[in-house]
C-alpha angles and dihedrals in degrees: 000000000000120000091206109111126190107248116243116257110244122210116231115258124248091255089051091053092048090051090047092050091047089053091053113101116256097017091132091058093049091052092049090049091053091049092047092048091051090051091049092050090050091051091049092052091049090048092050091052090047091052090047094053091045091053090046090051092049090049092051091046091051090048092052092049090050090048094051099042122045108214095169098074118132089224090078090057095047114121127177125328115003147149116257118222128199120182122217101189130168132351114353106234141132091249099047134073089259093068124141096238095058095040092049091048091050092048092050092048091050095049093045093054110104091216096055111115095174141349129234123198104200106205125197103155138128090207132253136174114029089209094054092044091049092052091052091048092051093046092051091052092046093052093046089054091047094048105032093166093060114076121218117211130182119217116195123213122185095328142011104172138152109332089014090058090044089063094039093056089074092066123102090236136000122219123193143175116252090248098043118122111238134174129022091157099184145091131240139188114198132188143138133251121214101175095107093050091046091054091052092049094043094242119155124209110221105195120162121187136176093216131055094238100030091109091053112162095354104172092220094056127069120261121250130204089244091056093048092049093050093047092049091050090054092048092048092050093051090044089054090051089051093049092048091051091052093048092049093047099044100033117174092352089077114096100199120211129183092259099039093102096033096097096263120139132208143197119270089253092055092043090061090053090050093048093245088119135023107218149320127289147101131242094275091052093050093047094047104037105027108026092031091218108107095181107095121202119193113225095173111135108251111218113228124214092254091051090049092051092046092048092050091047092048091048090051092051093045093048090062091057095050098034094120093048092048091053093044098051140314123211114232139174095213 
């Protein structure tokens, strides 16, 4: 047996390979090319991110512009003679879309348009704030006196009750569906009382005021005859204002009954019999058959996202200031 063994083959070390590579011709150029390529890739990545953020900024800017300015309004497309439409939808309140400021602005814009042949207030509201409803009523009467040649009709959807009917009474004529809900001419103040529960749980109400009546209608304090009398006087006074507005608006068409102003409501069919409404028809019917201008242009103020946020923020801030009153009792025409 031979003692001669084949020697193991050894791989060159890392330093040996580096020296070998360094000895290869053109290695400097290859290294520079790798460095340059890495720099180029880094610049491209930075440029892509820069483009991305620019596009994102432009998208946000475009969204904000769209939110602030409403370019979709039908008013821009109005041409020639037309019927103006303003929607009064939902609860009438300063912090909802059915607020007096927006409705009044839409009415004024509609009446001032040279192409407006007639105006329709499309009402679908259960009522709400007597102040807001009263402002809308007064503005409708003012604009009718200012523009006597432009008729103002009210078209009722599902409901025109309480504060909704308060505003509607200012129209020249009111048109309903046979199944619409109309009326509810009354005022309410609702709240809760927790004194009995507090007594059972042993809870004390520690309310300190600087005026005898400052804690008026606090839900955590017991009622008093004086409080009830004062609240009823306020309700009766506002109710009288509501009744007077209906009588002025409807005039001799109104067939008063003992329960007409009791807060009851009726179907559209019955409301025509009572003189609370004048006939049956929707907005298209009124525009086509009465105003004789079938093209309808919507003048309703469209609430932008910024307005909605501002309104919600303002309502939140304001609610803190009137928290006690809101708990104690809120006047409503609904």
